[in-house]
C-alpha positions in Angstrom: 1.4 16.3 24.2 -1.8 15.2 22.7 -1.7 14.8 18.8 -4.8 15.0 16.8 -4.6 14.3 13.0 -6.6 16.2 10.4 -7.6 13.4 8.0 -10.0 15.6 6.1 -7.9 18.3 4.5 -6.1 17.2 1.3 -7.8 13.6 1.4 -9.1 14.0 -2.2 -5.5 14.2 -3.5 -4.8 10.6 -2.4 -7.8 9.0 -4.4 -8.5 6.2 -4.9 -7.1 5.0 -1.5 -8.9 7.6 0.6 -12.2 6.8 -1.0 -12.7 3.9 1.4 -10.3 4.8 4.4 -8.8 7.7 6.3 -5.6 8.9 5.0 -3.9 8.0 8.3 -4.6 4.3 7.5 -2.6 4.4 4.2 0.3 1.8 4.4 3.7 2.8 3.3 7.0 1.2 4.5 5.9 -1.5 6.8 3.2 0.4 8.9 0.3 2.7 8.2 0.7 6.4 9.1 -1.4 5.9 12.0 0.7 2.8 13.2 3.9 4.9 12.8 2.6 7.6 15.1 1.3 5.2 17.6 4.8 3.3 17.7 6.8 6.6 18.1 4.5 8.1 20.7 3.4 4.9 22.4 -0.2 6.1 22.7 -3.4 5.8 20.6 -3.7 8.5 17.9 -7.1 9.9 16.8 -8.3 11.8 13.8 -10.7 14.9 13.5 -13.3 12.7 11.7 -13.3 10.2 14.5 -14.0 12.8 17.4 -17.2 14.8 18.0 -15.5 17.1 20.5 -11.9 18.2 19.7 -9.6 18.5 22.7 -8.7 22.1 23.2 -5.1 21.3 24.2 -4.4 19.1 21.1 -1.7 19.7 18.5 -3.6 19.3 15.2 -1.3 18.1 12.4 -2.0 17.1 8.8 -3.2 13.5 8.6 -0.9 12.9 5.6 2.3 14.0 7.3 4.6 11.0 7.7 6.1 11.0 11.3 9.8 10.5 11.9 12.2 10.9 15.0 13.2 14.5 14.1 9.5 15.6 13.8 8.6 13.8 17.2 11.6 15.4 18.8 10.6 18.9 17.5 7.0 18.4 18.7 8.1 17.3 22.2 10.2 20.5 22.5 7.3 22.5 21.3 9.3 24.2 18.6 7.8 22.6 15.5 6.6 24.5 12.6 4.9 22.3 10.0 6.5 24.4 7.2 9.8 22.8 8.3 8.5 19.3 7.4 6.5 19.9 4.3 8.7 17.4 2.4 7.2 14.8 4.7 3.7 15.4 3.7 2.2 12.8 1.3 0.5 14.9 -1.3 -0.5 12.5 -4.1 -1.3 8.8 -4.3 1.8 7.9 -6.5 4.1 9.2 -3.8 3.2 6.2 -1.7 5.4 4.0 -3.9 8.1 6.7 -4.5 8.4 7.2 -0.6 8.4 3.4 0.2 12.2 2.9 0.1 12.8 5.6 2.8 9.8 4.4 4.8 10.7 0.7 4.9 14.2 1.6 6.3 12.7 3.8 8.9 10.0 1.3 10.0 12.6 -1.5 10.1 14.7 0.5 12.6 11.5 1.2 14.6 10.3 -2.5 14.7 13.7 -4.2 15.2 14.9 -2.0 17.9 16.0 -3.9 21.0 14.6 -7.1 19.6 16.2 -10.3 18.3 15.3 -11.7 15.0 14.4 -15.4 14.5 17.4 -17.4 13.2 17.7 -17.5 9.5 17.1 -21.1 8.5 19.8 -23.3 6.9 19.4 -23.4 3.1 18.7 -19.7 2.9 21.4 -17.6 1.2 21.5 -14.3 3.2 23.5 -11.4 2.1 24.0 -8.8 4.9 22.0 -10.9 7.4 22.3 -8.1 10.1 19.7 -6.3 7.9 17.2 -9.1 8.0 14.6 -9.4 10.7 12.3 -12.5 10.8 9.2 -12.5 13.1 8.0 -15.6 15.0 6.1 -18.1 12.9 7.6 -17.1 9.5 8.6 -19.8 7.1 11.7 -19.0 4.9 12.9 -21.9 2.7 15.7 -22.1 0.0 15.7 -18.6 -1.3 18.2 -15.7 -1.7 17.6 -12.7 0.6 20.0 -9.8 -0.5 19.8 -7.1 2.3 22.9 -5.3 1.2 20.7 -2.7 -0.7 18.2 -2.3 2.1 16.6 -4.1 5.0 14.3 -7.1 4.6 11.5 -7.6 7.1 9.6 -10.9 7.3 6.4 -10.6 9.4 4.8 -13.0 11.7 3.4 -16.2 10.1 4.4 -15.0 6.6 6.1 -17.4 4.2 8.8 -17.1 1.5 8.8 -20.3 -0.6 11.7 -22.0 -2.3 13.4 -20.3 -5.3 12.4 -16.7 -4.4 14.9 -13.9 -5.2 14.5 -11.0 -2.8 16.5 -7.7 -2.9 15.8 -5.2 -0.2 14.3 -2.9 1.0 11.3 -5.2 1.2 8.5 -5.8 3.8 6.5 -9.0 3.9 3.8 -8.3 6.5 2.0 -10.7 8.8 0.4 -13.8 6.9 1.7 -12.8 3.5 3.2 -15.2 1.0 5.9 -15.0 -1.8 5.2 -18.0 -4.1 7.8 -20.1 -5.6 10.3 -18.3 -7.9 9.0 -14.8 -7.1 11.4 -11.9 -7.9 11.1 -9.0 -5.7 13.1 -5.7 -6.0 13.1 -2.9 -3.6 11.3 -1.0 -2.4 8.3 -3.4 -2.1 5.8 -3.9 0.7 3.2 -6.8 0.8 0.7 -5.8 3.3 -0.9 -8.3 5.6 -2.2 -11.5 4.0 -1.2 -10.6 0.5 0.0 -13.1 -2.1 2.9 -12.2 -4.4 4.2 -14.0 -7.4 6.1 -13.1 -10.8 8.3 -9.9 -10.8 7.5 -7.0 -8.4 9.5 -3.7 -8.1 8.9 -0.6 -5.9 5.2 -1.4 -5.2 2.9 -1.3 -2.2 0.0 -3.7 -1.6 -2.0 -2.5 1.4 -3.2 -5.9 2.5 -5.4 -8.9 1.7 -4.6 -8.5 -2.1 -3.2 -11.0 -4.7 -0.7 -10.7 -7.4 0.0 -14.4 -7.3 1.1 -15.3 -10.7 3.7 -14.3 -13.5 3.5 -10.7 -14.8 5.2 -7.5 -13.8 4.1 -5.0 -11.2 6.2 -1.9 -10.9 6.0 1.5 -9.2 2.4 0.7 -8.2 0.0 1.0 -5.3 -2.7 -1.7 -4.8 -5.4 -1.3 -2.2 -7.1 -4.1 -0.1 -8.9 -7.0 -1.4 -7.7 -6.6 -4.9 -6.7 -9.4 -7.4 -4.5 -9.3 -10.4 -5.2 -12.3 -12.8 -2.4 -14.4 -14.1 -0.2 -12.7 -16.7 -1.3 -9.2 -15.6 1.4 -6.5 -16.0 1.6 -2.7 -16.1 3.9 -0.2 -17.7 5.7 2.2 -15.3 7.7 4.3 -17.8 6.5 5.8 -21.2 8.3 4.7 -24.4 9.6 8.4 -24.6 10.8 8.5 -21.1 8.7 11.7 -20.6 6.4 12.9 -18.0 3.4 10.7 -17.0 0.0 12.3 -16.6 -2.3 10.7 -13.9 -5.9 11.2 -13.3 -6.6 13.5 -10.4 -10.3 12.7 -9.2 -10.8 16.0 -7.3 -9.9 18.3 -10.2 -11.3 15.9 -12.9 -8.3 16.2 -15.1 -4.9 14.6 -15.6 -1.8 16.1 -13.7 1.9 15.3 -14.1 3.3 12.7 -11.9 7.0 12.5 -13.0 8.6 10.0 -15.3 7.8 6.8 -13.3 4.3 5.6 -12.2 2.6 2.3 -12.6 -0.8 1.2 -11.5 -2.9 2.8 -8.8 -5.8 0.5 -7.9 -8.5 1.2 -5.3 -9.9 -1.4 -2.8 -11.9 -4.4 -3.9 -11.0 -4.1 -7.6 -9.9 -7.0 -9.8 -8.2 -7.6 -13.2 -8.7 -10.5 -15.5 -5.9 -12.7 -16.8 -3.4 -11.1 -19.1 -4.6 -7.5 -18.5 -2.2 -5.0 -19.6 -2.2 -1.6 -17.7 -0.9 1.5 -19.3 1.6 3.8 -17.6 -0.1 5.7 -14.7 -3.4 4.1 -14.9 -5.8 4.7 -12.1 -8.5 2.1 -11.3 -11.1 3.3 -8.8 -12.8 1.2 -5.9 -14.7 -2.0 -6.8 -13.9 -2.2 -10.5 -14.0 -5.6 -12.5 -11.4 -4.9 -15.2 -11.3 -7.0 -18.4 -10.7 -6.0 -22.0 -9.2 -7.2 -25.2 -7.0 -4.1 -25.4 -5.5 -1.7 -22.8 -8.1 -0.6 -20.3 -8.7 3.2 -20.1 -6.0 5.2 -18.1 -8.9 5.9 -15.7 -11.7 3.6 -14.6 -14.2 5.2 -12.3 -15.4 3.6 -9.0 -17.8 0.6 -9.6 -16.8 0.0 -13.2 -17.7 -3.4 -14.8 -15.4 -3.2 -17.8 -17.0 -0.1 -19.3 -20.3 -0.6 -17.7 -21.6 0.2 -14.1 -21.3 -2.4 -11.4 -24.7 -3.3 -9.7 -24.2 -2.6 -6.0 -25.8 -5.8 -4.8 -23.7 -7.9 -7.2 -20.6 -5.9 -6.0 -21.4 -6.9 -2.4 -21.8 -10.6 -3.4 -18.5 -10.6 -5.3 -16.6 -8.9 -2.5 -17.9 -11.4 0.0 -16.9 -14.3 -2.4 -13.4 -13.0 -2.4 -13.3 -12.3 1.3 -14.3 -15.9 2.1 -11.3 -17.1 0.2 -9.2 -15.7 3.0 -11.7 -16.6 5.8 -13.5 -13.2 6.0 -17.0 -11.9 5.2 -18.1 -8.6 4.1 -19.1 -6.3 7.1 -21.9 -3.9 7.6 -19.4 -1.1 8.0 -17.9 -1.9 4.5 -21.4 -2.1 2.9 -22.2 1.4 4.4 -19.0 2.9 3.1 -19.5 1.5 -0.3 -23.2 2.4 -0.4 -22.3 5.9 0.3 -19.6 6.1 -2.3 -21.9 4.4 -4.8 -24.5 7.2 -4.3 -21.8 9.8 -4.7 -20.8 8.4 -8.1 -24.4 8.1 -9.3 
C-alpha cells in the first residue's frame, strides 16, 4: 500500500500556517500530520507537491486528514471511503487547538507503546504517574504533574523547572523548556525547542517559539520562530460569549469559528511587551507587532505595525532570532519568504 498525500487542495483554509509549509507538516498533538502517518505505517510519506511523477498505484488522500488506527486498518483492508472519515479532516487553522486534546492522547499511545519511561525524579509530585512518559535526557524538578486528566509527554532533553504546575494532556517536545512557575492546562503542545512561561491553556506552539514570560495564551496556535514579549496576552472568548469571527485569507473575509478562539500567529512573527490580542486575531507571516492599543484582528504577512516590512530587514531580523537558538536563516527559507513577499505586493 503506497500512500500519497494531496497537500494542495484545501491548503489555503489553513492560513497562516500553510503560507510557509505543507499542510502535512502542521503539528497537532505531539507529532506533525506527516510524522503520524510515518509512525503508523513505518514508511516515508510523500506529498503531491514533492513529486514530479505520481505513482500509478498510489492511494491519494487529503493532506489534511489526520490518521488514526481505524483509518489505517480500513486502508489496509482496501475498503476505505474518505466520506467515512470527514470528521478527521483538518478544515481550518483554529481546529489545530480544538483537536489537540484528542491528538495528544493518540500520539502518546503511539510513542509510549512497548517502551519504558525514564523514572520520575524524587521531589516531583506526580498524579497518575502511569500516564506520564519521560524521554532520555529530560530534566524535571520540583513540580506538580497531574496526568489524571490526560497524558503528559516530556520529550528528549526538555526541561520542566521548579514550581511548574502541569495538568494534562500536555506535550513538551524535544529541547523545550517550561520556565519556573509556569502554569499549563491541557491540551497544550510545546513544539521542539520552544520556551513557555506564564499561563498557557489549550494551545499549540509548532516549534522554536517563545512565550517565555507572564501573560496568558489560550486556545491559540503559534507557528515557528515566533516570540511573544513579556506580559503579552490574548482573549479567547468574547465578552458576550457569542460567535467569534476569524479572518479567512482565501475568501478575504471573516467567517465564524465557534465561541472559543485565541491567537493564530504565522511563522517568524513577534509581539512587543504587553501586547494584548483580541479574540480570534490572525497574525500573518513575518510580522512585527507593537501598538498602544489592541492590534487589528488581522495583520497581513510582512506587517511592521501598520507599515510594510522591508524584506532584507526581515531576513536580518529572522537571522538574529535564529542565532539565539544556534541556527541561521537558510536559502530555502529566503526563497519561500521571497516568493510570499512577491505574492503580497
